[in-house]
C-alpha positions in Angstrom: -4.8 -5.3 9.2 -5.0 -6.3 5.5 -3.7 -9.7 4.4 -1.7 -9.7 1.2 -1.5 -13.0 -0.8 1.9 -14.5 -1.7 1.1 -14.0 -5.4 0.4 -10.3 -4.8 3.6 -10.0 -2.8 5.6 -11.4 -5.6 4.0 -9.0 -8.1 4.6 -6.1 -5.7 8.3 -7.1 -5.3 8.8 -6.9 -9.0 7.3 -3.4 -9.4 9.9 -1.2 -11.1 10.5 2.2 -9.5 10.8 5.2 -11.7 14.3 6.5 -12.3 15.4 9.4 -10.1 13.1 8.7 -7.2 14.7 9.1 -3.8 16.1 5.9 -2.3 13.7 5.9 0.6 10.6 6.0 -1.7 8.1 3.2 -1.1 5.0 1.8 -2.9 1.9 3.0 -1.0 -1.8 2.1 -0.8 -3.6 5.3 0.4 -7.0 7.0 0.1 -6.9 9.4 -2.8 -10.4 10.8 -3.3 -12.6 11.2 -0.3 -16.4 11.5 -1.0 -17.8 13.1 2.1 -21.3 13.3 0.6 -21.8 9.5 0.6 -19.0 8.4 3.0 -17.1 6.6 0.2 -13.4 6.9 -0.6 -11.2 5.6 -3.4 -7.8 4.1 -2.7 -4.8 4.2 -5.0 -1.3 2.8 -5.2 1.5 5.2 -5.8 5.2 6.0 -4.9 5.7 8.1 -1.8 7.2 8.4 1.6 6.9 5.8 4.4 5.0 6.8 7.5 5.5 5.6 11.0 1.9 4.3 11.3 1.9 2.3 8.0 1.1 -1.4 7.8 4.2 -2.7 6.1 4.0 -5.7 3.8 7.3 -7.6 3.4 8.4 -10.3 1.0 11.8 -11.9 1.1 13.1 -9.4 3.7 12.1 -6.4 1.6 9.3 -3.9 2.1 7.0 -4.3 -0.9 4.0 -2.2 0.1 3.2 0.4 2.8 -0.5 0.6 3.6 -1.9 3.7 5.1 -3.4 3.1 8.6 -6.6 4.6 7.4 -6.9 2.0 4.6 -5.6 -0.8 6.8 -8.2 0.0 9.5 -11.1 0.4 7.1 -10.3 -2.9 5.3 -9.1 -4.9 8.3 -9.7 -8.6 7.9 -9.8 -8.3 4.1 -7.3 -9.8 1.6 -5.5 -8.0 -1.2 -5.3 -10.1 -4.4 -3.6 -8.8 -7.5 
């Protein structure tokens, strides 16, 4: 599980969603570019669909970020600062 600082939660809460996105759209942290040749991967933040196995970060009773289980597991014990 990744820890998200309070400052980061406030910033994530204030992210403006693009007009016209479906109401159930969430902000996600996911792997985006796997590099099998060296075992590295990049992660990115984007708007997408919630998944049942996401780590959900809440702030003031609102989901502010969904973290892919792959990212959450790979970075367990780490802290997200923005």
